[in-house]
ROKEMAR-776730 format. One record per residue (C-alpha): residue in one letter; x negated, y, z. Coordinates in nm, 2 decimals, always signed. Last residue first. Layout:
<pt><rest>A</rest><c1>X</c1><c2>Y</c2><c3>Z</c3></pt>
...
//
This chain:
<pt><rest>A</rest><c1>+1.93</c1><c2>+1.07</c2><c3>+0.73</c3></pt>
<pt><rest>K</rest><c1>+1.96</c1><c2>+1.18</c2><c3>+0.37</c3></pt>
<pt><rest>V</rest><c1>+1.64</c1><c2>+1.12</c2><c3>+0.19</c3></pt>
<pt><rest>K</rest><c1>+1.76</c1><c2>+0.84</c2><c3>-0.04</c3></pt>
<pt><rest>E</rest><c1>+2.10</c1><c2>+0.99</c2><c3>-0.11</c3></pt>
<pt><rest>A</rest><c1>+1.96</c1><c2>+1.33</c2><c3>-0.20</c3></pt>
<pt><rest>A</rest><c1>+1.72</c1><c2>+1.16</c2><c3>-0.45</c3></pt>
<pt><rest>P</rest><c1>+2.02</c1><c2>+1.02</c2><c3>-0.64</c3></pt>
<pt><rest>A</rest><c1>+2.01</c1><c2>+0.64</c2><c3>-0.67</c3></pt>
<pt><rest>S</rest><c1>+1.88</c1><c2>+0.50</c2><c3>-0.99</c3></pt>
<pt><rest>Q</rest><c1>+2.12</c1><c2>+0.29</c2><c3>-1.18</c3></pt>
<pt><rest>Q</rest><c1>+2.13</c1><c2>-0.08</c2><c3>-1.23</c3></pt>
<pt><rest>G</rest><c1>+2.41</c1><c2>-0.21</c2><c3>-1.46</c3></pt>
<pt><rest>K</rest><c1>+2.18</c1><c2>-0.47</c2><c3>-1.61</c3></pt>
<pt><rest>G</rest><c1>+1.84</c1><c2>-0.43</c2><c3>-1.45</c3></pt>
<pt><rest>K</rest><c1>+1.63</c1><c2>-0.13</c2><c3>-1.54</c3></pt>
<pt><rest>S</rest><c1>+1.28</c1><c2>-0.19</c2><c3>-1.67</c3></pt>
<pt><rest>L</rest><c1>+0.98</c1><c2>-0.02</c2><c3>-1.52</c3></pt>
<pt><rest>Y</rest><c1>+0.91</c1><c2>-0.30</c2><c3>-1.27</c3></pt>
<pt><rest>P</rest><c1>+0.99</c1><c2>-0.58</c2><c3>-1.51</c3></pt>
<pt><rest>V</rest><c1>+0.73</c1><c2>-0.46</c2><c3>-1.77</c3></pt>
<pt><rest>L</rest><c1>+0.49</c1><c2>-0.33</c2><c3>-1.51</c3></pt>
<pt><rest>V</rest><c1>+0.43</c1><c2>-0.67</c2><c3>-1.33</c3></pt>
<pt><rest>A</rest><c1>+0.36</c1><c2>-0.92</c2><c3>-1.61</c3></pt>
<pt><rest>V</rest><c1>+0.20</c1><c2>-0.66</c2><c3>-1.83</c3></pt>
<pt><rest>L</rest><c1>-0.03</c1><c2>-0.54</c2><c3>-1.56</c3></pt>
<pt><rest>Y</rest><c1>-0.11</c1><c2>-0.89</c2><c3>-1.44</c3></pt>
<pt><rest>A</rest><c1>-0.20</c1><c2>-1.01</c2><c3>-1.79</c3></pt>
<pt><rest>S</rest><c1>-0.43</c1><c2>-0.71</c2><c3>-1.84</c3></pt>
<pt><rest>W</rest><c1>-0.63</c1><c2>-0.77</c2><c3>-1.53</c3></pt>
<pt><rest>A</rest><c1>-0.63</c1><c2>-1.15</c2><c3>-1.56</c3></pt>
<pt><rest>I</rest><c1>-0.76</c1><c2>-1.13</c2><c3>-1.92</c3></pt>
<pt><rest>F</rest><c1>-1.01</c1><c2>-0.87</c2><c3>-1.83</c3></pt>
<pt><rest>Q</rest><c1>-1.15</c1><c2>-1.07</c2><c3>-1.54</c3></pt>
<pt><rest>I</rest><c1>-1.16</c1><c2>-1.39</c2><c3>-1.74</c3></pt>
<pt><rest>F</rest><c1>-1.35</c1><c2>-1.22</c2><c3>-2.02</c3></pt>
<pt><rest>S</rest><c1>-1.61</c1><c2>-1.09</c2><c3>-1.78</c3></pt>
<pt><rest>T</rest><c1>-1.65</c1><c2>-0.72</c2><c3>-1.69</c3></pt>
<pt><rest>T</rest><c1>-1.99</c1><c2>-0.56</c2><c3>-1.62</c3></pt>
<pt><rest>T</rest><c1>-1.95</c1><c2>-0.18</c2><c3>-1.58</c3></pt>
<pt><rest>D</rest><c1>-1.62</c1><c2>-0.26</c2><c3>-1.39</c3></pt>
<pt><rest>F</rest><c1>-1.30</c1><c2>-0.08</c2><c3>-1.46</c3></pt>
<pt><rest>G</rest><c1>-1.02</c1><c2>-0.16</c2><c3>-1.21</c3></pt>
<pt><rest>V</rest><c1>-0.81</c1><c2>+0.14</c2><c3>-1.30</c3></pt>
<pt><rest>T</rest><c1>-0.85</c1><c2>+0.35</c2><c3>-0.98</c3></pt>
<pt><rest>G</rest><c1>-1.12</c1><c2>+0.21</c2><c3>-0.76</c3></pt>
<pt><rest>S</rest><c1>-1.34</c1><c2>+0.08</c2><c3>-1.04</c3></pt>
<pt><rest>L</rest><c1>-1.31</c1><c2>+0.40</c2><c3>-1.25</c3></pt>
<pt><rest>L</rest><c1>-1.41</c1><c2>+0.62</c2><c3>-0.95</c3></pt>
<pt><rest>S</rest><c1>-1.69</c1><c2>+0.39</c2><c3>-0.84</c3></pt>
<pt><rest>A</rest><c1>-1.83</c1><c2>+0.38</c2><c3>-1.19</c3></pt>
<pt><rest>L</rest><c1>-1.82</c1><c2>+0.76</c2><c3>-1.22</c3></pt>
<pt><rest>I</rest><c1>-1.98</c1><c2>+0.80</c2><c3>-0.88</c3></pt>
<pt><rest>S</rest><c1>-2.27</c1><c2>+0.58</c2><c3>-0.98</c3></pt>
<pt><rest>E</rest><c1>-2.35</c1><c2>+0.24</c2><c3>-0.82</c3></pt>
<pt><rest>K</rest><c1>-2.30</c1><c2>+0.03</c2><c3>-1.14</c3></pt>
<pt><rest>A</rest><c1>-2.49</c1><c2>+0.29</c2><c3>-1.34</c3></pt>
<pt><rest>I</rest><c1>-2.30</c1><c2>+0.40</c2><c3>-1.65</c3></pt>
<pt><rest>W</rest><c1>-2.49</c1><c2>+0.41</c2><c3>-1.98</c3></pt>
<pt><rest>P</rest><c1>-2.73</c1><c2>+0.11</c2><c3>-1.96</c3></pt>
<pt><rest>T</rest><c1>-2.47</c1><c2>-0.05</c2><c3>-1.72</c3></pt>
<pt><rest>V</rest><c1>-2.21</c1><c2>-0.07</c2><c3>-2.00</c3></pt>
<pt><rest>D</rest><c1>-2.18</c1><c2>-0.45</c2><c3>-2.02</c3></pt>
<pt><rest>W</rest><c1>-1.87</c1><c2>-0.56</c2><c3>-2.20</c3></pt>
<pt><rest>L</rest><c1>-1.66</c1><c2>-0.87</c2><c3>-2.24</c3></pt>
<pt><rest>F</rest><c1>-1.92</c1><c2>-1.04</c2><c3>-2.03</c3></pt>
<pt><rest>D</rest><c1>-1.96</c1><c2>-1.42</c2><c3>-2.01</c3></pt>
<pt><rest>D</rest><c1>-2.20</c1><c2>-1.41</c2><c3>-1.71</c3></pt>
<pt><rest>V</rest><c1>-1.94</c1><c2>-1.51</c2><c3>-1.44</c3></pt>
<pt><rest>G</rest><c1>-1.76</c1><c2>-1.73</c2><c3>-1.68</c3></pt>
<pt><rest>P</rest><c1>-1.62</c1><c2>-2.00</c2><c3>-1.45</c3></pt>
<pt><rest>I</rest><c1>-1.40</c1><c2>-1.96</c2><c3>-1.14</c3></pt>
<pt><rest>W</rest><c1>-1.51</c1><c2>-2.14</c2><c3>-0.82</c3></pt>
<pt><rest>G</rest><c1>-1.88</c1><c2>-2.06</c2><c3>-0.88</c3></pt>
<pt><rest>L</rest><c1>-1.90</c1><c2>-1.84</c2><c3>-0.57</c3></pt>
<pt><rest>E</rest><c1>-1.99</c1><c2>-1.54</c2><c3>-0.79</c3></pt>
<pt><rest>Q</rest><c1>-1.69</c1><c2>-1.63</c2><c3>-1.00</c3></pt>
<pt><rest>F</rest><c1>-1.47</c1><c2>-1.62</c2><c3>-0.69</c3></pt>
<pt><rest>E</rest><c1>-1.60</c1><c2>-1.27</c2><c3>-0.61</c3></pt>
<pt><rest>H</rest><c1>-1.53</c1><c2>-1.17</c2><c3>-0.97</c3></pt>
<pt><rest>I</rest><c1>-1.18</c1><c2>-1.30</c2><c3>-0.95</c3></pt>
<pt><rest>G</rest><c1>-1.13</c1><c2>-1.09</c2><c3>-0.63</c3></pt>
<pt><rest>Y</rest><c1>-1.26</c1><c2>-0.78</c2><c3>-0.81</c3></pt>
<pt><rest>S</rest><c1>-1.02</c1><c2>-0.83</c2><c3>-1.10</c3></pt>
<pt><rest>L</rest><c1>-0.73</c1><c2>-0.87</c2><c3>-0.86</c3></pt>
<pt><rest>V</rest><c1>-0.84</c1><c2>-0.55</c2><c3>-0.68</c3></pt>
<pt><rest>G</rest><c1>-0.84</c1><c2>-0.37</c2><c3>-1.02</c3></pt>
<pt><rest>A</rest><c1>-0.49</c1><c2>-0.50</c2><c3>-1.10</c3></pt>
<pt><rest>A</rest><c1>-0.39</c1><c2>-0.37</c2><c3>-0.76</c3></pt>
<pt><rest>V</rest><c1>-0.50</c1><c2>-0.02</c2><c3>-0.85</c3></pt>
<pt><rest>I</rest><c1>-0.29</c1><c2>-0.04</c2><c3>-1.16</c3></pt>
<pt><rest>V</rest><c1>+0.01</c1><c2>-0.17</c2><c3>-0.96</c3></pt>
<pt><rest>L</rest><c1>-0.04</c1><c2>+0.11</c2><c3>-0.70</c3></pt>
<pt><rest>A</rest><c1>-0.03</c1><c2>+0.37</c2><c3>-0.98</c3></pt>
<pt><rest>V</rest><c1>+0.29</c1><c2>+0.22</c2><c3>-1.12</c3></pt>
<pt><rest>G</rest><c1>+0.44</c1><c2>+0.23</c2><c3>-0.77</c3></pt>
<pt><rest>T</rest><c1>+0.32</c1><c2>+0.59</c2><c3>-0.73</c3></pt>
<pt><rest>V</rest><c1>+0.52</c1><c2>+0.69</c2><c3>-1.04</c3></pt>
<pt><rest>T</rest><c1>+0.83</c1><c2>+0.49</c2><c3>-0.95</c3></pt>
<pt><rest>F</rest><c1>+0.81</c1><c2>+0.60</c2><c3>-0.59</c3></pt>
<pt><rest>F</rest><c1>+0.80</c1><c2>+0.97</c2><c3>-0.68</c3></pt>
<pt><rest>K</rest><c1>+1.06</c1><c2>+0.94</c2><c3>-0.95</c3></pt>
<pt><rest>S</rest><c1>+1.32</c1><c2>+0.79</c2><c3>-0.71</c3></pt>
<pt><rest>L</rest><c1>+1.20</c1><c2>+1.00</c2><c3>-0.43</c3></pt>
<pt><rest>D</rest><c1>+1.29</c1><c2>+1.32</c2><c3>-0.60</c3></pt>
<pt><rest>L</rest><c1>+1.16</c1><c2>+1.55</c2><c3>-0.33</c3></pt>
<pt><rest>K</rest><c1>+1.35</c1><c2>+1.83</c2><c3>-0.17</c3></pt>
<pt><rest>V</rest><c1>+1.16</c1><c2>+2.04</c2><c3>+0.09</c3></pt>
<pt><rest>S</rest><c1>+1.26</c1><c2>+2.20</c2><c3>+0.42</c3></pt>
<pt><rest>R</rest><c1>+1.52</c1><c2>+1.94</c2><c3>+0.49</c3></pt>
<pt><rest>N</rest><c1>+1.37</c1><c2>+1.90</c2><c3>+0.84</c3></pt>
<pt><rest>Y</rest><c1>+1.32</c1><c2>+1.52</c2><c3>+0.77</c3></pt>
<pt><rest>I</rest><c1>+1.19</c1><c2>+1.60</c2><c3>+0.43</c3></pt>
<pt><rest>L</rest><c1>+0.94</c1><c2>+1.85</c2><c3>+0.57</c3></pt>
<pt><rest>Y</rest><c1>+0.83</c1><c2>+1.59</c2><c3>+0.83</c3></pt>
<pt><rest>G</rest><c1>+0.78</c1><c2>+1.32</c2><c3>+0.58</c3></pt>
<pt><rest>L</rest><c1>+0.59</c1><c2>+1.56</c2><c3>+0.35</c3></pt>
<pt><rest>V</rest><c1>+0.35</c1><c2>+1.65</c2><c3>+0.63</c3></pt>
<pt><rest>V</rest><c1>+0.30</c1><c2>+1.29</c2><c3>+0.73</c3></pt>
<pt><rest>A</rest><c1>+0.24</c1><c2>+1.18</c2><c3>+0.37</c3></pt>
<pt><rest>L</rest><c1>+0.00</c1><c2>+1.47</c2><c3>+0.31</c3></pt>
<pt><rest>T</rest><c1>-0.21</c1><c2>+1.37</c2><c3>+0.62</c3></pt>
<pt><rest>L</rest><c1>-0.21</c1><c2>+1.00</c2><c3>+0.52</c3></pt>
<pt><rest>G</rest><c1>-0.33</c1><c2>+1.09</c2><c3>+0.17</c3></pt>
<pt><rest>L</rest><c1>-0.60</c1><c2>+1.33</c2><c3>+0.28</c3></pt>
<pt><rest>V</rest><c1>-0.73</c1><c2>+1.08</c2><c3>+0.54</c3></pt>
<pt><rest>L</rest><c1>-0.75</c1><c2>+0.80</c2><c3>+0.28</c3></pt>
<pt><rest>G</rest><c1>-0.90</c1><c2>+1.01</c2><c3>+0.01</c3></pt>
<pt><rest>V</rest><c1>-1.17</c1><c2>+1.13</c2><c3>+0.26</c3></pt>
<pt><rest>T</rest><c1>-1.23</c1><c2>+0.77</c2><c3>+0.35</c3></pt>
<pt><rest>A</rest><c1>-1.28</c1><c2>+0.67</c2><c3>-0.01</c3></pt>
<pt><rest>T</rest><c1>-1.53</c1><c2>+0.95</c2><c3>-0.05</c3></pt>
<pt><rest>S</rest><c1>-1.74</c1><c2>+0.82</c2><c3>+0.24</c3></pt>
<pt><rest>A</rest><c1>-1.70</c1><c2>+0.45</c2><c3>+0.16</c3></pt>
<pt><rest>A</rest><c1>-1.85</c1><c2>+0.46</c2><c3>-0.19</c3></pt>
<pt><rest>G</rest><c1>-1.81</c1><c2>+0.10</c2><c3>-0.29</c3></pt>
<pt><rest>V</rest><c1>-1.49</c1><c2>+0.15</c2><c3>-0.47</c3></pt>
<pt><rest>T</rest><c1>-1.40</c1><c2>-0.22</c2><c3>-0.51</c3></pt>
<pt><rest>Q</rest><c1>-1.47</c1><c2>-0.31</c2><c3>-0.15</c3></pt>
<pt><rest>F</rest><c1>-1.28</c1><c2>+0.00</c2><c3>-0.03</c3></pt>
<pt><rest>N</rest><c1>-0.98</c1><c2>-0.12</c2><c3>-0.23</c3></pt>
<pt><rest>T</rest><c1>-0.98</c1><c2>-0.45</c2><c3>-0.04</c3></pt>
<pt><rest>Y</rest><c1>-0.98</c1><c2>-0.26</c2><c3>+0.29</c3></pt>
<pt><rest>V</rest><c1>-0.71</c1><c2>-0.02</c2><c3>+0.17</c3></pt>
<pt><rest>F</rest><c1>-0.49</c1><c2>-0.31</c2><c3>+0.06</c3></pt>
<pt><rest>L</rest><c1>-0.52</c1><c2>-0.49</c2><c3>+0.40</c3></pt>
<pt><rest>A</rest><c1>-0.46</c1><c2>-0.17</c2><c3>+0.61</c3></pt>
<pt><rest>T</rest><c1>-0.17</c1><c2>-0.06</c2><c3>+0.39</c3></pt>
<pt><rest>E</rest><c1>+0.00</c1><c2>-0.40</c2><c3>+0.42</c3></pt>
<pt><rest>L</rest><c1>-0.04</c1><c2>-0.38</c2><c3>+0.79</c3></pt>
<pt><rest>G</rest><c1>+0.10</c1><c2>-0.03</c2><c3>+0.81</c3></pt>
<pt><rest>E</rest><c1>+0.40</c1><c2>-0.07</c2><c3>+0.59</c3></pt>
<pt><rest>R</rest><c1>+0.54</c1><c2>-0.38</c2><c3>+0.76</c3></pt>
<pt><rest>A</rest><c1>+0.42</c1><c2>-0.24</c2><c3>+1.09</c3></pt>
<pt><rest>V</rest><c1>+0.66</c1><c2>+0.06</c2><c3>+1.05</c3></pt>
<pt><rest>A</rest><c1>+0.99</c1><c2>-0.14</c2><c3>+1.03</c3></pt>
<pt><rest>F</rest><c1>+0.85</c1><c2>-0.41</c2><c3>+1.27</c3></pt>
<pt><rest>F</rest><c1>+0.76</c1><c2>-0.17</c2><c3>+1.54</c3></pt>
<pt><rest>A</rest><c1>+1.07</c1><c2>+0.05</c2><c3>+1.51</c3></pt>
<pt><rest>V</rest><c1>+1.30</c1><c2>-0.25</c2><c3>+1.54</c3></pt>
<pt><rest>L</rest><c1>+1.09</c1><c2>-0.38</c2><c3>+1.83</c3></pt>
<pt><rest>A</rest><c1>+1.12</c1><c2>-0.05</c2><c3>+2.01</c3></pt>
<pt><rest>L</rest><c1>+1.49</c1><c2>-0.07</c2><c3>+1.97</c3></pt>
<pt><rest>S</rest><c1>+1.51</c1><c2>-0.42</c2><c3>+2.12</c3></pt>
<pt><rest>I</rest><c1>+1.29</c1><c2>-0.30</c2><c3>+2.41</c3></pt>
<pt><rest>P</rest><c1>+1.52</c1><c2>+0.00</c2><c3>+2.48</c3></pt>
<pt><rest>G</rest><c1>+1.84</c1><c2>-0.21</c2><c3>+2.52</c3></pt>
<pt><rest>G</rest><c1>+2.00</c1><c2>-0.51</c2><c3>+2.35</c3></pt>
<pt><rest>T</rest><c1>+2.31</c1><c2>-0.33</c2><c3>+2.24</c3></pt>
<pt><rest>L</rest><c1>+2.08</c1><c2>-0.06</c2><c3>+2.10</c3></pt>
<pt><rest>A</rest><c1>+1.92</c1><c2>-0.31</c2><c3>+1.87</c3></pt>
<pt><rest>T</rest><c1>+2.24</c1><c2>-0.38</c2><c3>+1.68</c3></pt>
<pt><rest>D</rest><c1>+2.31</c1><c2>-0.01</c2><c3>+1.62</c3></pt>
<pt><rest>V</rest><c1>+1.95</c1><c2>+0.05</c2><c3>+1.52</c3></pt>
<pt><rest>K</rest><c1>+1.95</c1><c2>-0.24</c2><c3>+1.28</c3></pt>
<pt><rest>G</rest><c1>+2.27</c1><c2>-0.11</c2><c3>+1.12</c3></pt>
<pt><rest>H</rest><c1>+2.12</c1><c2>+0.24</c2><c3>+1.08</c3></pt>
<pt><rest>L</rest><c1>+1.81</c1><c2>+0.08</c2><c3>+0.92</c3></pt>
<pt><rest>E</rest><c1>+2.02</c1><c2>-0.11</c2><c3>+0.66</c3></pt>
<pt><rest>N</rest><c1>+2.23</c1><c2>+0.20</c2><c3>+0.59</c3></pt>
<pt><rest>R</rest><c1>+1.92</c1><c2>+0.41</c2><c3>+0.52</c3></pt>
<pt><rest>L</rest><c1>+1.75</c1><c2>+0.13</c2><c3>+0.31</c3></pt>
<pt><rest>T</rest><c1>+2.05</c1><c2>+0.07</c2><c3>+0.08</c3></pt>
<pt><rest>R</rest><c1>+1.94</c1><c2>+0.29</c2><c3>-0.21</c3></pt>
<pt><rest>A</rest><c1>+1.57</c1><c2>+0.21</c2><c3>-0.18</c3></pt>
<pt><rest>T</rest><c1>+1.63</c1><c2>-0.17</c2><c3>-0.14</c3></pt>
<pt><rest>R</rest><c1>+1.54</c1><c2>-0.31</c2><c3>-0.49</c3></pt>
<pt><rest>K</rest><c1>+1.27</c1><c2>-0.06</c2><c3>-0.59</c3></pt>
<pt><rest>M</rest><c1>+1.12</c1><c2>-0.08</c2><c3>-0.24</c3></pt>
<pt><rest>W</rest><c1>+1.11</c1><c2>-0.46</c2><c3>-0.25</c3></pt>
<pt><rest>F</rest><c1>+0.96</c1><c2>-0.45</c2><c3>-0.60</c3></pt>
<pt><rest>V</rest><c1>+0.68</c1><c2>-0.22</c2><c3>-0.48</c3></pt>
<pt><rest>M</rest><c1>+0.64</c1><c2>-0.44</c2><c3>-0.17</c3></pt>
<pt><rest>W</rest><c1>+0.61</c1><c2>-0.77</c2><c3>-0.35</c3></pt>
<pt><rest>T</rest><c1>+0.34</c1><c2>-0.65</c2><c3>-0.58</c3></pt>
<pt><rest>V</rest><c1>+0.16</c1><c2>-0.49</c2><c3>-0.29</c3></pt>
<pt><rest>L</rest><c1>+0.17</c1><c2>-0.81</c2><c3>-0.08</c3></pt>
<pt><rest>G</rest><c1>+0.05</c1><c2>-1.03</c2><c3>-0.36</c3></pt>
<pt><rest>V</rest><c1>-0.23</c1><c2>-0.80</c2><c3>-0.45</c3></pt>
<pt><rest>A</rest><c1>-0.34</c1><c2>-0.78</c2><c3>-0.09</c3></pt>
<pt><rest>I</rest><c1>-0.34</c1><c2>-1.16</c2><c3>-0.06</c3></pt>
<pt><rest>F</rest><c1>-0.55</c1><c2>-1.20</c2><c3>-0.37</c3></pt>
<pt><rest>S</rest><c1>-0.80</c1><c2>-0.94</c2><c3>-0.25</c3></pt>
<pt><rest>T</rest><c1>-0.81</c1><c2>-1.09</c2><c3>+0.10</c3></pt>
<pt><rest>I</rest><c1>-0.91</c1><c2>-1.43</c2><c3>-0.05</c3></pt>
<pt><rest>G</rest><c1>-1.18</c1><c2>-1.28</c2><c3>-0.27</c3></pt>
<pt><rest>A</rest><c1>-1.33</c1><c2>-1.06</c2><c3>+0.00</c3></pt>
<pt><rest>F</rest><c1>-1.34</c1><c2>-1.35</c2><c3>+0.25</c3></pt>
<pt><rest>L</rest><c1>-1.51</c1><c2>-1.59</c2><c3>-0.01</c3></pt>
<pt><rest>E</rest><c1>-1.76</c1><c2>-1.32</c2><c3>-0.11</c3></pt>
<pt><rest>E</rest><c1>-1.83</c1><c2>-1.24</c2><c3>+0.26</c3></pt>
<pt><rest>G</rest><c1>-1.89</c1><c2>-1.61</c2><c3>+0.33</c3></pt>
<pt><rest>R</rest><c1>-2.14</c1><c2>-1.64</c2><c3>+0.05</c3></pt>
<pt><rest>D</rest><c1>-2.33</c1><c2>-1.33</c2><c3>+0.18</c3></pt>
<pt><rest>S</rest><c1>-2.30</c1><c2>-1.45</c2><c3>+0.54</c3></pt>
<pt><rest>L</rest><c1>-2.02</c1><c2>-1.31</c2><c3>+0.75</c3></pt>
<pt><rest>E</rest><c1>-2.05</c1><c2>-1.06</c2><c3>+1.03</c3></pt>
<pt><rest>A</rest><c1>-1.98</c1><c2>-0.75</c2><c3>+0.82</c3></pt>
<pt><rest>S</rest><c1>-1.67</c1><c2>-0.90</c2><c3>+0.67</c3></pt>
<pt><rest>T</rest><c1>-1.53</c1><c2>-1.00</c2><c3>+1.01</c3></pt>
<pt><rest>F</rest><c1>-1.59</c1><c2>-0.65</c2><c3>+1.15</c3></pt>
<pt><rest>S</rest><c1>-1.42</c1><c2>-0.47</c2><c3>+0.86</c3></pt>
<pt><rest>L</rest><c1>-1.12</c1><c2>-0.70</c2><c3>+0.85</c3></pt>
<pt><rest>F</rest><c1>-1.08</c1><c2>-0.68</c2><c3>+1.23</c3></pt>
<pt><rest>A</rest><c1>-1.11</c1><c2>-0.30</c2><c3>+1.23</c3></pt>
<pt><rest>G</rest><c1>-0.84</c1><c2>-0.27</c2><c3>+0.97</c3></pt>
<pt><rest>L</rest><c1>-0.62</c1><c2>-0.52</c2><c3>+1.15</c3></pt>
<pt><rest>A</rest><c1>-0.66</c1><c2>-0.32</c2><c3>+1.48</c3></pt>
<pt><rest>F</rest><c1>-0.58</c1><c2>+0.00</c2><c3>+1.30</c3></pt>
<pt><rest>T</rest><c1>-0.25</c1><c2>-0.14</c2><c3>+1.18</c3></pt>
<pt><rest>A</rest><c1>-0.17</c1><c2>-0.30</c2><c3>+1.51</c3></pt>
<pt><rest>A</rest><c1>-0.22</c1><c2>+0.04</c2><c3>+1.68</c3></pt>
<pt><rest>L</rest><c1>+0.00</c1><c2>+0.21</c2><c3>+1.43</c3></pt>
<pt><rest>A</rest><c1>+0.27</c1><c2>-0.05</c2><c3>+1.49</c3></pt>
<pt><rest>A</rest><c1>+0.24</c1><c2>+0.00</c2><c3>+1.87</c3></pt>
<pt><rest>A</rest><c1>+0.27</c1><c2>+0.37</c2><c3>+1.83</c3></pt>
<pt><rest>V</rest><c1>+0.59</c1><c2>+0.33</c2><c3>+1.62</c3></pt>
<pt><rest>G</rest><c1>+0.74</c1><c2>+0.09</c2><c3>+1.88</c3></pt>
<pt><rest>T</rest><c1>+0.66</c1><c2>+0.34</c2><c3>+2.16</c3></pt>
<pt><rest>W</rest><c1>+0.81</c1><c2>+0.62</c2><c3>+1.94</c3></pt>
<pt><rest>L</rest><c1>+1.14</c1><c2>+0.42</c2><c3>+1.94</c3></pt>
<pt><rest>P</rest><c1>+1.12</c1><c2>+0.34</c2><c3>+2.31</c3></pt>
<pt><rest>K</rest><c1>+1.09</c1><c2>+0.72</c2><c3>+2.38</c3></pt>
<pt><rest>L</rest><c1>+1.36</c1><c2>+0.83</c2><c3>+2.13</c3></pt>
<pt><rest>F</rest><c1>+1.63</c1><c2>+0.62</c2><c3>+2.31</c3></pt>
<pt><rest>H</rest><c1>+1.71</c1><c2>+0.90</c2><c3>+2.55</c3></pt>
<pt><rest>R</rest><c1>+1.80</c1><c2>+1.10</c2><c3>+2.24</c3></pt>
<pt><rest>R</rest><c1>+2.13</c1><c2>+0.91</c2><c3>+2.20</c3></pt>
<pt><rest>D</rest><c1>+2.34</c1><c2>+1.19</c2><c3>+2.06</c3></pt>
<pt><rest>T</rest><c1>+2.45</c1><c2>+1.00</c2><c3>+1.74</c3></pt>
<pt><rest>R</rest><c1>+2.27</c1><c2>+1.26</c2><c3>+1.53</c3></pt>
<pt><rest>V</rest><c1>+1.95</c1><c2>+1.23</c2><c3>+1.74</c3></pt>
<pt><rest>I</rest><c1>+1.94</c1><c2>+0.85</c2><c3>+1.71</c3></pt>
<pt><rest>Y</rest><c1>+2.01</c1><c2>+0.87</c2><c3>+1.33</c3></pt>
<pt><rest>A</rest><c1>+1.75</c1><c2>+1.14</c2><c3>+1.27</c3></pt>
<pt><rest>V</rest><c1>+1.48</c1><c2>+0.94</c2><c3>+1.46</c3></pt>
<pt><rest>L</rest><c1>+1.54</c1><c2>+0.62</c2><c3>+1.26</c3></pt>
<pt><rest>I</rest><c1>+1.56</c1><c2>+0.79</c2><c3>+0.93</c3></pt>
<pt><rest>G</rest><c1>+1.25</c1><c2>+0.99</c2><c3>+1.00</c3></pt>
<pt><rest>V</rest><c1>+1.06</c1><c2>+0.68</c2><c3>+1.11</c3></pt>
<pt><rest>I</rest><c1>+1.15</c1><c2>+0.51</c2><c3>+0.78</c3></pt>
<pt><rest>L</rest><c1>+1.06</c1><c2>+0.82</c2><c3>+0.58</c3></pt>
<pt><rest>A</rest><c1>+0.72</c1><c2>+0.84</c2><c3>+0.75</c3></pt>
<pt><rest>A</rest><c1>+0.65</c1><c2>+0.47</c2><c3>+0.68</c3></pt>
<pt><rest>E</rest><c1>+0.74</c1><c2>+0.52</c2><c3>+0.31</c3></pt>
<pt><rest>L</rest><c1>+0.53</c1><c2>+0.84</c2><c3>+0.31</c3></pt>
<pt><rest>G</rest><c1>+0.23</c1><c2>+0.66</c2><c3>+0.45</c3></pt>
<pt><rest>E</rest><c1>+0.26</c1><c2>+0.38</c2><c3>+0.19</c3></pt>
<pt><rest>R</rest><c1>+0.26</c1><c2>+0.62</c2><c3>-0.11</c3></pt>
<pt><rest>L</rest><c1>+0.02</c1><c2>+0.88</c2><c3>+0.03</c3></pt>
<pt><rest>A</rest><c1>-0.23</c1><c2>+0.62</c2><c3>+0.17</c3></pt>
<pt><rest>I</rest><c1>-0.24</c1><c2>+0.42</c2><c3>-0.14</c3></pt>
<pt><rest>I</rest><c1>-0.26</c1><c2>+0.72</c2><c3>-0.37</c3></pt>
<pt><rest>F</rest><c1>-0.54</c1><c2>+0.88</c2><c3>-0.16</c3></pt>
<pt><rest>T</rest><c1>-0.72</c1><c2>+0.54</c2><c3>-0.15</c3></pt>
<pt><rest>S</rest><c1>-0.72</c1><c2>+0.53</c2><c3>-0.53</c3></pt>
<pt><rest>L</rest><c1>-0.82</c1><c2>+0.89</c2><c3>-0.58</c3></pt>
<pt><rest>M</rest><c1>-1.12</c1><c2>+0.86</c2><c3>-0.34</c3></pt>
//
């Protein structure tokens, strides 16, 4: 539940802020008649997100056991790659995102409503499709679909509410700290997804060491228990973890968190007001 909540909150708020920036700019420049194509693009992006989620779930359910392991492993690695790229992308572009979106809107408006709808579609779809893939792979690691779904709904709801309040300037949120903290949380969840993907490939026999456990705590924590699901979905802890899984998990965390948390030469965090100003 906690992991899907974090994913939905982080990615949902990013999408909500992007939509807020686009809407605010159109309203401020007195071009409200373009709001309809903008919302059409946003709706299409949401539809594509749900379609991808349904496709992943349906495909997984229709595969054989071996095919499902292969599918789960591949989607896990893709999800980890996308999330890693996105947290660094947001860190790099947070200060210039507003101006970049404004420029895209100005360019699109010269091409008419369809061009603006496409700008909105691709801006939101980037977040939505990544979220659908990452949530799907996280669902596989958590196991308890009911609690994970609750976390997903709560995270998305809070993201929409926060996005609306920020748009109306009813609440001030230090987005620099928010995205840093949630970025770290996403990387930790991604490490667990990576470990899960490696386990699936070990089950296939494509990676060795499936039975070479670093630890096996199933006598104390049942694999299907709530505690095991919570730990698996948040920090990637598995009751039976192989040496290779642990090495990959820890190496990924070090390789990603060290550069993510370090400031580049001369890099300064943008003020929160600059990031939320529409």
